[in-house]
C-alpha positions as CSV (number, residue, x, y, z in Angstrom):
1,M,78.2,8.1,186.7
2,L,76.7,11.1,184.9
3,R,79.4,12.8,182.8
4,L,79.1,16.5,182.0
5,G,80.6,15.9,178.5
6,A,78.0,13.4,177.6
7,V,75.2,15.7,178.8
8,L,76.6,18.7,176.8
9,D,77.1,16.6,173.7
10,G,73.6,15.2,173.8
11,W,72.0,18.6,174.2
12,R,70.8,20.4,171.1
13,P,69.0,23.8,171.1
14,Q,65.8,24.0,169.2
15,P,65.7,25.9,165.8
16,G,64.8,29.6,166.3
17,V,66.0,29.7,169.9
18,G,68.5,32.5,170.6
19,S,70.0,35.0,168.1
20,D,73.2,33.2,167.1
21,P,72.9,32.3,163.5
22,L,75.3,29.4,163.7
23,V,73.5,27.9,166.7
24,A,70.2,28.1,164.7
25,V,71.8,26.4,161.7
26,R,73.3,23.6,163.8
27,A,70.0,23.0,165.5
28,A,68.1,22.7,162.2
29,W,70.8,21.1,160.2
30,A,69.9,17.4,160.6
31,E,66.2,18.1,159.9
32,L,67.0,20.2,156.9
33,V,69.5,18.0,155.1
34,G,68.7,14.6,156.6
35,A,70.5,12.3,159.0
36,D,72.7,10.8,156.3
37,V,74.1,14.1,155.1
38,A,74.4,15.4,158.7
39,R,76.7,12.4,159.4
40,A,79.0,13.5,156.6
41,A,78.7,17.3,156.6
42,Q,78.4,19.7,159.5
43,P,78.2,23.5,159.6
44,V,81.2,25.0,161.5
45,A,81.2,28.7,160.9
46,I,79.5,31.7,159.2
47,E,81.8,34.2,157.4
48,R,80.8,37.8,156.7
49,D,77.2,37.1,157.8
50,E,76.5,35.5,154.5
51,V,78.7,32.4,153.9
52,L,78.1,29.2,155.7
53,V,81.2,27.1,156.1
54,V,80.4,23.3,156.0
55,L,82.9,20.7,157.0
56,T,82.7,17.4,155.0
57,T,84.3,14.0,155.4
58,S,85.5,13.9,151.8
59,S,85.9,15.9,148.6
60,A,83.2,13.6,147.1
61,W,80.7,14.9,149.6
62,S,81.8,18.5,149.0
63,H,81.4,18.1,145.3
64,Q,78.0,16.4,145.5
65,L,76.6,18.9,148.0
66,A,77.8,21.8,145.9
67,F,75.1,20.8,143.3
68,L,72.5,21.0,146.0
69,E,73.7,24.3,147.4
70,P,70.7,26.3,146.1
71,E,68.2,24.0,147.8
72,I,70.2,24.0,151.1
73,V,70.5,27.8,151.1
74,R,66.8,28.2,150.4
75,G,66.1,26.0,153.4
76,L,68.4,27.9,155.6
77,R,66.9,31.2,154.6
78,A,63.6,30.0,156.1
79,L,65.2,30.4,159.6
80,P,64.8,33.9,161.0
81,E,68.4,34.0,162.1
82,T,69.9,33.1,158.8
83,R,68.0,35.0,156.2
84,G,71.2,36.7,155.1
85,L,73.0,33.6,154.0
86,V,73.7,33.5,150.3
87,R,76.1,30.6,149.7
88,L,78.0,27.7,151.2
89,K,81.7,27.0,151.3
90,F,82.9,23.4,151.8
91,R,86.0,22.2,153.5
92,V,87.2,18.7,154.0
93,G,88.2,17.7,157.5
94,K,87.5,15.5,160.5
95,L,84.0,15.9,161.9
96,R,83.2,16.0,165.5
97,R,81.0,13.1,166.4
98,P,78.6,14.0,169.2
99,V,78.0,11.4,171.9
100,A,74.3,10.5,172.0
101,A,72.6,10.7,175.4
102,S,71.2,7.4,176.4
103,D,69.0,5.7,179.0
104,G,71.6,3.1,179.6
105,P,72.9,0.1,177.7
106,G,69.7,0.0,175.6
107,G,71.0,2.7,173.3
108,P,70.1,6.2,172.3
109,R,67.2,7.9,174.1
110,R,64.2,8.7,172.0
111,A,61.1,10.6,173.1
112,A,57.8,8.7,173.3
113,G,55.9,8.9,170.1
114,D,58.9,9.7,167.9
115,A,59.1,7.9,164.6
116,P,61.7,5.2,164.3
117,R,65.0,6.4,163.0
118,E,65.5,5.8,159.3
119,P,68.4,3.4,158.6
120,A,71.6,4.9,157.3
121,A,71.9,5.2,153.6
122,R,74.2,2.7,152.0
123,T,75.6,5.0,149.3
124,L,76.3,8.7,148.7
125,D,73.6,8.7,146.0
126,D,71.0,7.3,148.4
127,A,71.8,10.0,150.9
128,L,71.5,12.8,148.4
129,A,68.3,11.3,147.0
130,R,66.8,11.5,150.5
131,L,67.9,15.1,150.8
132,R,66.2,16.0,147.6
133,R,63.0,14.3,148.8
134,A,63.2,16.1,152.1
135,V,63.6,19.5,150.3
136,E,60.7,18.8,148.1
137,R,58.5,17.8,151.1
138,N,59.5,21.1,152.8
139,R,58.5,23.1,149.8
140,K,55.2,21.4,149.4
141,A,54.4,21.9,153.0
142,H,55.3,25.6,152.7
143,R,53.1,26.0,149.6
144,A,50.2,24.1,151.3
145,A,50.4,26.5,154.2
146,G,49.9,29.5,151.9
147,G,53.5,30.5,151.6
148,A,55.1,31.9,148.5
149,F,58.5,31.7,146.9
150,C,61.1,34.3,145.9
151,A,60.8,35.3,142.2
152,L,64.6,35.1,141.8
153,C,66.0,32.4,144.1
154,E,62.8,30.5,144.8
155,G,63.5,30.6,148.5
156,Q,60.5,30.5,150.9
157,V,58.9,33.9,151.7
158,D,55.7,35.0,153.3
159,A,52.5,35.2,151.2
160,G,52.4,38.4,149.2
161,M,56.2,38.9,149.1
162,G,57.7,39.0,145.6
163,M,61.3,38.5,146.7
164,C,63.2,37.4,149.8
165,R,65.2,39.9,151.7
166,P,68.7,38.7,150.5
167,C,67.6,39.0,146.9
168,R,66.0,42.4,147.4
169,D,69.1,43.6,149.2
170,D,71.4,42.3,146.4
171,G,69.2,44.0,143.8
172,E,69.5,47.3,145.7
173,R,73.4,46.9,146.0
174,R,73.6,46.3,142.2
175,Q,71.4,49.3,141.5
176,R,73.4,51.5,143.8
177,F,76.7,50.3,142.2
178,A,75.4,51.1,138.7
179,C,74.3,54.6,139.9
180,E,77.6,55.3,141.5
181,R,79.6,54.2,138.5
182,L,77.6,56.5,136.3
183,L,78.1,59.4,138.7
184,F,81.9,58.8,138.6
185,E,82.2,58.2,134.9
186,A,79.7,60.8,133.7
187,P,79.1,63.2,136.6
188,W,77.6,65.8,134.3
189,L,74.5,63.8,133.6
190,A,71.2,65.2,134.9
191,S,69.4,63.1,137.6
192,E,66.7,62.4,135.0
193,D,69.2,60.8,132.7
194,V,70.6,58.6,135.4
195,L,67.1,57.5,136.5
196,V,66.4,56.4,132.9
197,L,69.8,54.5,132.6
198,V,69.5,52.6,135.9
199,D,66.5,50.4,135.9
200,G,64.3,50.8,139.0
201,L,66.4,53.6,140.5
202,T,64.3,56.1,142.5
203,A,64.9,59.8,142.9
204,E,65.5,59.2,146.7
205,A,68.1,56.5,146.0
206,Y,69.8,58.8,143.4
207,D,70.0,61.7,145.9
208,A,71.4,59.3,148.6
209,A,74.1,57.9,146.3
210,R,75.1,61.4,145.1
211,R,75.5,62.8,148.7
212,S,77.4,59.7,149.7
213,L,79.8,60.0,146.8
214,L,80.5,63.7,147.2
215,K,81.3,63.1,150.9
216,A,83.5,60.1,150.1
217,W,85.4,61.9,147.4
218,W,85.9,65.0,149.5
219,D,87.3,62.9,152.4
220,E,89.7,61.1,150.0
221,L,91.0,64.4,148.6
222,F,91.3,65.8,152.1
223,R,93.4,62.8,153.2
224,A,95.5,62.9,150.1
225,Q,96.3,66.6,150.8
226,K,97.5,65.6,154.3
227,L,99.6,62.8,152.9
228,H,101.0,65.2,150.3
229,K,102.2,67.5,153.0
230,L,104.0,64.6,154.6
231,R,105.6,63.8,151.2
232,Q,103.9,60.5,150.8
233,P,103.5,58.9,147.3
234,L,100.0,59.5,145.8
235,D,98.0,58.1,142.9
236,R,97.9,61.4,141.1
237,A,96.0,60.2,138.0
238,R,93.1,59.0,140.2
239,L,93.1,62.1,142.3
240,R,92.9,64.3,139.2
241,K,89.9,62.2,137.9
242,L,88.3,62.3,141.4
243,A,88.6,66.1,141.7
244,S,87.2,66.5,138.2
245,S,84.2,64.2,138.9
246,F,83.7,66.0,142.3
247,V,83.4,69.4,140.7
248,L,81.2,68.2,137.9
249,L,78.8,66.3,140.2
250,Q,78.7,69.2,142.6
251,T,78.1,72.0,140.1
252,K,76.6,70.1,137.1
253,I,78.6,72.5,134.9
254,D,79.2,71.6,131.2
255,P,82.5,69.7,131.2
256,N,83.6,71.7,128.1
257,R,83.6,74.8,130.3
258,L,85.3,73.3,133.3
259,E,88.9,74.2,132.3
260,L,87.8,77.7,131.4
261,D,85.8,78.5,134.4
262,S,88.3,78.4,137.3
263,A,86.0,80.4,139.5
264,V,83.5,77.5,139.6
265,R,86.3,75.0,140.3
266,K,87.7,77.2,143.1
267,N,84.4,77.6,144.7
268,A,83.6,73.9,144.6
269,L,87.0,72.8,145.9
270,G,87.5,75.5,148.5
271,D,90.6,74.9,150.5
272,L,91.5,71.9,148.3
273,Y,91.8,74.0,145.2
274,E,95.5,74.8,145.3
275,F,96.3,71.1,146.2
276,V,94.3,69.9,143.2
277,R,96.0,72.5,140.9
278,E,99.4,71.2,142.0
279,I,98.4,67.6,141.3
280,E,97.1,68.5,137.8
281,V,100.3,70.4,136.9
282,S,102.5,67.5,138.0
283,T,100.6,64.8,136.0
């Protein structure tokens, strides 16, 4: 009798079908890492769109696969649905063993023309060696097809691309963080100075970071003012620094003149001026 469970367990979607990243990973997993590794390690979840959680049968497998993490991640990034993955996280647990669909008592079904299945590896080292060979074959095939590799992580990219999308996005995040830190710590610096200090920063990226920070700081001060009216505890030292950085970044006034020129401060802070003055007096 045909059982629904056996049919569902035997069904596997093809890589690239659908938009669910975890479905795509599971569909390509055995081909990517090899049958031996797939029997001992299975992808079970994706966290924060960038971390693949892999369940393994033992801590030894987790430890060994951790050394191959860069190669596995590079392979996963070749899938359209999982280009955002940046690392793996391993957990030890009981793996779900799929029931293979079969034609009867003769054993697992195999499509006509399929190559015979490779016998299971005898040891963990053998399985990992097969995985390394599979990764290298994949890279050679990509290179032979005219593909290129990311200059940072060496992941597969289309010809003519210097970096993969995850590495490019990570570089932009680091660049933005460096810019925002400078604007907070030294808000009086001219835009030209910041562009020199942050490698690769463009004038457009600087303007976007500046506008974003000014809005975020204003919102934080406005919320603090409301909490103050409700007599809630506040981090007064941070608010004082925040207000100072806001005024300096907004006006580009010489910080040596800031305390003397209350008109500039009052104009920049508007309705928040009295609140900030009270905070300064109390700290």
